[in-house]
C-alpha positions as CSV (number, residue, x, y, z in Angstrom):
1,M,0.0,0.0,0.0
2,T,1.4,3.4,-1.1
3,V,1.1,6.0,1.6
4,T,1.7,9.7,1.1
5,S,1.5,12.6,3.6
6,S,-1.0,14.3,1.3
7,E,-3.4,11.4,1.7
8,A,-2.5,10.5,5.3
9,L,-2.9,13.9,7.0
10,P,-6.5,14.6,6.0
11,A,-7.4,11.0,7.0
12,F,-5.6,11.5,10.3
13,E,-7.5,14.7,10.9
14,R,-10.8,12.9,10.3
15,H,-9.7,10.2,12.7
16,L,-8.9,12.7,15.5
17,R,-12.2,14.5,15.1
18,A,-14.7,11.7,14.5
19,E,-13.1,8.7,16.2
20,R,-11.1,10.2,19.0
21,G,-13.4,13.2,19.7
22,R,-10.5,15.6,20.0
23,S,-11.2,19.3,20.3
24,V,-10.6,21.7,17.5
25,H,-7.5,23.2,19.3
26,T,-6.0,19.7,20.0
27,V,-6.5,18.6,16.4
28,R,-4.9,21.8,15.1
29,A,-1.9,21.3,17.5
30,Y,-1.4,17.6,16.5
31,L,-1.5,18.4,12.8
32,R,0.9,21.4,13.2
33,D,3.4,19.2,15.0
34,V,3.2,16.4,12.5
35,E,3.3,18.7,9.5
36,S,6.4,20.5,10.9
37,F,8.2,17.2,11.3
38,L,7.2,15.9,7.8
39,S,8.2,19.2,6.2
40,E,11.6,19.7,7.8
41,A,12.5,16.0,7.8
42,G,11.9,15.9,4.0
43,V,9.1,13.4,4.2
44,G,7.0,14.2,1.1
45,D,4.7,12.3,-1.3
46,D,7.2,9.7,-2.3
47,D,6.1,7.1,0.1
48,G,8.6,8.5,2.6
49,L,6.4,7.8,5.6
50,R,7.4,4.1,5.4
51,E,11.0,5.1,5.7
52,V,10.8,7.2,8.9
53,S,12.8,5.7,11.7
54,L,13.0,6.1,15.5
55,A,16.3,7.9,14.9
56,D,14.6,10.4,12.6
57,L,12.0,11.2,15.3
58,R,14.6,11.5,18.0
59,A,16.6,13.8,15.8
60,W,13.6,16.1,15.3
61,L,13.0,16.4,19.0
62,G,16.7,17.2,19.4
63,V,16.3,20.0,16.8
64,L,13.3,21.5,18.7
65,S,15.4,21.3,21.9
66,R,18.3,23.2,20.3
67,R,15.9,25.8,19.0
68,G,14.9,26.5,22.6
69,A,11.5,24.9,22.5
70,A,9.9,24.5,26.0
71,R,9.8,21.0,27.5
72,A,6.0,21.1,27.3
73,T,6.2,21.8,23.5
74,I,8.6,18.9,23.0
75,A,6.5,16.6,25.1
76,R,3.4,17.5,23.1
77,T,5.3,17.0,19.8
78,S,6.4,13.6,20.9
79,A,2.8,12.7,21.8
80,S,1.6,14.0,18.4
81,L,4.1,11.9,16.5
82,R,3.3,8.8,18.6
83,T,-0.4,9.2,17.9
84,F,0.2,9.8,14.2
85,F,2.6,6.9,13.5
86,G,0.6,4.5,15.8
87,W,-2.5,5.3,13.7
88,L,-0.6,4.8,10.5
89,E,0.4,1.3,11.6
90,R,-3.1,0.4,12.9
91,T,-4.6,1.4,9.6
92,G,-2.1,-0.6,7.6
93,R,-0.4,2.4,6.0
94,I,3.0,1.5,7.4
95,P,4.3,-1.9,8.4
96,T,5.8,-0.9,11.8
97,D,5.4,2.0,14.1
98,P,8.8,3.8,14.5
99,S,7.6,5.8,17.5
100,L,7.0,3.0,20.0
101,R,10.2,3.8,22.0
102,L,10.0,7.5,21.4
103,T,10.2,9.5,24.7
104,A,10.3,13.1,25.5
105,P,11.7,15.1,28.5
106,S,9.2,15.0,31.3
107,R,7.2,18.1,31.8
108,H,8.0,20.3,34.8
109,R,4.9,20.0,37.0
110,T,4.5,23.7,37.6
111,L,2.1,24.7,40.3
112,P,-0.8,26.6,38.8
113,P,-1.4,30.0,40.5
114,V,-4.6,30.0,42.7
115,L,-6.5,32.5,44.7
116,A,-6.5,32.4,48.5
117,K,-10.0,31.7,49.8
118,R,-10.3,35.2,51.0
119,S,-9.4,36.6,47.6
120,A,-11.9,34.3,45.9
121,T,-14.6,35.6,48.3
122,A,-13.5,39.2,47.6
123,L,-13.6,38.6,43.8
124,L,-17.2,37.3,44.0
125,D,-18.1,40.2,46.3
126,V,-16.8,42.7,43.7
127,A,-18.9,40.9,41.0
128,E,-22.0,41.1,43.3
129,V,-21.5,44.8,44.0
130,A,-21.0,45.6,40.3
131,A,-24.3,43.7,39.6
132,D,-26.2,46.0,41.9
133,D,-26.5,48.6,39.1
134,D,-28.9,46.1,37.4
135,D,-26.8,46.3,34.2
136,P,-27.7,42.9,32.5
137,V,-24.0,42.3,31.5
138,H,-23.0,42.8,35.1
139,L,-25.6,40.3,36.2
140,R,-24.2,37.9,33.7
141,N,-20.7,38.5,34.9
142,R,-21.6,37.7,38.4
143,A,-23.4,34.5,37.4
144,A,-20.4,33.5,35.2
145,L,-17.9,33.9,38.0
146,E,-20.0,32.2,40.6
147,L,-20.4,29.2,38.3
148,L,-16.7,29.1,37.4
149,Y,-15.6,29.1,41.1
150,A,-18.5,26.9,42.4
151,T,-18.1,24.1,39.8
152,G,-14.5,24.4,38.5
153,I,-15.7,24.0,35.0
154,R,-13.6,25.1,32.0
155,V,-14.5,28.5,30.4
156,G,-15.3,26.7,27.2
157,E,-17.7,24.5,29.0
158,L,-19.2,27.5,30.7
159,V,-20.0,29.4,27.5
160,G,-21.3,26.2,25.9
161,L,-24.0,25.9,28.6
162,D,-27.6,26.2,27.5
163,V,-30.5,27.4,29.8
164,D,-31.8,23.8,30.0
165,D,-28.4,22.6,31.3
166,V,-28.9,24.4,34.6
167,D,-31.2,22.6,37.1
168,L,-32.0,25.2,39.7
169,A,-34.3,22.8,41.6
170,S,-31.4,20.4,42.2
171,D,-28.5,22.9,41.9
172,V,-26.7,20.8,39.3
173,L,-25.2,21.6,35.9
174,R,-25.2,19.3,32.9
175,V,-21.7,19.9,31.4
176,V,-20.4,18.6,28.1
177,G,-16.6,18.4,28.4
178,K,-13.6,17.2,26.3
179,G,-14.4,14.4,23.9
180,D,-18.1,15.2,24.2
181,K,-18.2,13.5,27.6
182,E,-21.2,14.5,29.7
183,R,-21.0,15.0,33.5
184,R,-23.2,16.4,36.2
185,V,-21.6,19.1,38.5
186,P,-23.3,20.5,41.6
187,F,-23.2,24.1,42.7
188,G,-24.1,26.0,45.8
189,I,-26.6,28.6,47.0
190,P,-24.6,31.7,45.9
191,A,-24.3,30.4,42.4
192,R,-28.0,29.5,42.3
193,Q,-28.9,33.0,43.4
194,A,-26.6,34.7,40.8
195,V,-27.9,32.5,38.0
196,T,-31.5,33.0,39.1
197,E,-31.1,36.8,39.0
198,W,-29.4,36.6,35.6
199,L,-32.2,34.5,34.2
200,T,-35.0,36.7,35.6
201,R,-33.5,40.2,35.4
202,G,-30.6,40.1,33.0
203,R,-31.0,37.6,30.2
204,P,-34.5,38.6,29.1
205,R,-33.2,42.1,28.4
206,L,-30.5,40.9,26.0
207,V,-32.2,38.0,24.3
208,G,-32.6,38.3,20.6
209,P,-33.0,36.4,17.3
210,Q,-29.4,35.0,17.6
211,S,-29.6,34.0,21.3
212,G,-30.9,30.5,20.8
213,P,-30.8,28.4,24.0
214,A,-27.5,29.9,25.2
215,L,-27.3,30.5,29.0
216,L,-24.8,33.4,28.8
217,L,-25.3,36.2,26.3
218,G,-23.3,39.3,25.2
219,R,-24.8,42.8,24.8
220,R,-25.8,42.0,21.2
221,G,-27.8,38.9,22.2
222,R,-25.3,36.3,20.9
223,R,-23.9,33.5,23.0
224,A,-21.0,34.9,25.2
225,D,-17.6,33.8,24.1
226,Q,-14.5,32.8,26.0
227,R,-12.7,36.0,25.3
228,Q,-15.5,38.0,27.0
229,I,-15.4,35.9,30.1
230,R,-11.6,36.0,30.3
231,S,-11.7,39.8,30.1
232,V,-14.3,39.9,33.0
233,V,-12.1,37.8,35.3
234,H,-9.0,39.9,34.6
235,D,-10.9,43.2,35.0
236,L,-12.6,42.3,38.3
237,L,-9.5,40.8,39.8
238,Q,-7.9,44.3,39.5
239,H,-10.2,45.3,42.4
240,V,-8.9,42.5,44.7
241,P,-5.8,43.5,46.6
242,D,-2.8,41.2,46.4
243,A,-4.6,38.7,44.1
244,P,-2.6,37.2,41.3
245,D,-3.7,38.1,37.7
246,L,-5.6,34.9,36.8
247,G,-8.0,34.0,34.0
248,P,-11.0,31.7,34.2
249,H,-8.7,28.6,34.4
250,G,-7.2,30.1,37.5
251,L,-10.7,30.0,39.1
252,R,-10.8,26.3,38.1
253,H,-7.5,25.7,39.8
254,S,-8.7,27.6,42.8
255,A,-11.9,25.6,43.1
256,A,-10.0,22.3,42.9
257,T,-7.4,23.4,45.5
258,H,-10.0,24.7,47.9
259,L,-12.1,21.5,47.6
260,L,-9.1,19.4,48.5
261,E,-8.1,21.7,51.3
262,G,-11.6,21.3,52.6
263,G,-11.3,17.5,52.7
264,A,-12.9,16.5,49.4
265,D,-12.0,13.1,48.0
266,L,-9.5,13.2,45.1
267,R,-11.7,11.0,42.9
268,M,-14.7,13.2,43.6
269,V,-12.7,16.2,42.4
270,Q,-11.5,14.3,39.4
271,E,-15.2,13.7,38.5
272,L,-16.2,17.3,39.1
273,L,-13.4,18.6,36.9
274,G,-13.9,16.1,34.1
275,H,-10.2,14.9,34.2
276,A,-9.6,11.7,32.2
277,S,-6.6,10.8,34.4
278,L,-6.4,10.9,38.2
279,A,-2.7,12.0,37.7
280,T,-4.0,15.4,36.4
281,T,-6.1,15.9,39.5
282,Q,-3.3,14.9,41.8
283,L,-1.4,18.1,40.7
284,Y,-3.8,20.0,43.0
285,T,-2.6,18.0,46.0
286,H,0.8,19.3,45.3
287,V,-0.6,22.8,45.3
288,S,-2.2,22.2,48.7
289,V,1.0,20.8,50.1
290,E,3.0,23.8,48.9
291,R,0.5,26.2,50.4
292,L,0.6,24.3,53.6
293,K,4.4,24.4,53.7
294,A,4.4,28.2,53.0
295,S,2.0,28.8,55.8
296,Y,4.1,26.5,58.1
297,A,7.3,28.4,57.2
298,Q,5.6,31.7,58.0
299,A,3.9,30.7,61.2
300,H,6.0,28.1,63.0
301,P,8.9,29.4,65.2
302,R,11.1,26.4,64.4
303,A,10.4,26.4,60.6
């Protein structure tokens, strides 16, 4: 079977989207990584994919390293190439997978910045005060921040919510996450109050022909987008003294950390956040330990 990159790449893209359920951003990153390797390694439409060796793949990672690429970039490129060549072998396009023993430098497990509990409370207080002017967008902003912190959902999941995804009787969200996986996430009384006020006093004043079922709307009546919510988080954090400059993902980190600090079970937090791997959730235990150590060092006379 003759296999060329011009045939393989579109088929690989369809595989990632349809069979693996990867997000648009993930598919784009995988294709960019693979295309860069094929282009610079000189693998074109002359059946060169069959000739790629483990040494070629390792050499490419070395090139990226010498160019100053971050460890995370090299690790992602390694994963992209393993996924691509593994798929080529499974579909019979190449006889053997040259990437089986391909490894990349381990990523530094950097601790994500999080808000202190008092700062999280102050941020939500700022959003509540801003909403007192009854501006529908300010009501929306408060509902968005309360949901982000109460549930730890991703900003993409937040803006993808429809009105029917919010069960105010049970205080539960229906969330569609990565890979179109659905999960149910509870929220508390403050979030319920903020969402109720948005639905009764804010959303009806913005709804229009292009609103559809979207829960959160912009001033023109369209579904709110991630950029708008990021801007809201950054802007309101400016009014919280000593708070780090975080985006919506920082609220997700904060929610997870505060849950674990409060005694929540690790697997429960994994389910709430929609992590495929428990190892991802375990990062937040490191955050909690580091915060504990910092507090110990500051408070204990023999630290």
